[in-house]
C-alpha positions, 0 to 999 in steps of 0.5 A: 500500500501507498499513502499520500498526505494530501493535506496535514494541517488543522481546520484553518490551514497554515499559514493562517489568514492574517497571522504574522508569526514565524510559522505563517511567514516561513518560506519552508514548504513543509510549513505550508499545510492544507486541511487534512486528507490522504490517499491510500492506494494499492494497485487495485484500490484507491481510497480517499480519507476525508475530503476537505475544502482544499480537495480540488487543489490537493487532487489536481497533481494526482493521476486522474483515476477512479476513487473506490471509496471516500472515508469520512472521519467526522462531520466537520467542514474541514473534513468534508467541505470538498465533497462537491469537487468529487463531480469529475470522478462520477464519470467512473460511476457513483462515488461511494462514501462511508461514514458513521450515522452522525457524519451521514446526517451532516452530509445530507444537510450540507449537500441536500441537492445531491440526494434530492428526488429530482437531482440537478444535472451534473451534481455529484452522484454520491452513494452514502454507506453507513458504517459503525465502529468495530464492524470491519468491511472491505473496499477492493483489496483493502480491509478497514476496521473503524473504531471510536476516538473522542473529539472532545465530547464528539465520538468520531472514527479512526481507521485501521487498514490492511491489504488482503488479509484481516489477520494483517490488520495492524499495518496502518492506523489513521486517527485525526482530531482525537482528544482522548480514547477509551481504554476499550478502543486502544487495542484497535491501534496497538502494534501498528506498523505505521501510526498517523495521529493528530498533534495540534500544538505545544503548550496550552491545552485544547478542549478537543485536540491532543497536544504534541506530547499527548501524541508522543505518549499515545504512540508509545502506548500503542507500540507503533513502529513509526508515527507521523503527526498530522493536524498541527496548527501554526502554534506547533512551531516550525516543521524543521525545529519540531522534527529535530526535537522529536524521536527518530520514529516520530515525525511531523508529516507534511503535504505531499509526503508519500509513505510505503506501508 
């Protein structure tokens, strides 16, 4: 499997509009962060994880071929605000979108014209598929196990992925916007070969996101072989300086980075 980080930033992106801090003024391309999204691909299957408002810009450099499934972690705009830009992919057939009941409800409210009885010609043809934690499913040759993490008081989905065999389902774990995780859910992230998890900033706690030190502690708790941190705000600090102070097996991800899983 191959994973491409289409975007690694928090809800406002980096640089943040109107900000003059050193991160927002940085000329290092690693400090330019679009909203969080990723492509997970095998030779047979292509999955999009979240589809935020930067999706059009993010997907233009990628080869134009079928997207077999869109996985939505939760019903916040920065994770699903780009759904209308999936229209060109409808030439391959309906877009299958997989989300929990709350996110399905959010999509129906955000894109009512896509689900109307008499749809306007040209709107995205979206097929909503309701998914639930701990109910594994298969898209192409990728198995997906959803599980719950807490985004403040909101339950959202993390995903564990593996190619081919469910017995190999510890290959990749993807978590965004987590503040806490119940003990019963931790096993779904344990022993991941590759862990992707959020780290908003350093210093002042946030009501619904974990901080950098929380992300490092979580990586150690689940025993990930390597960890890539996503969803940082400009308050995380400069990419190069943060990475220099992190353990070798834990690093900030960056937009456009490609991982072999």
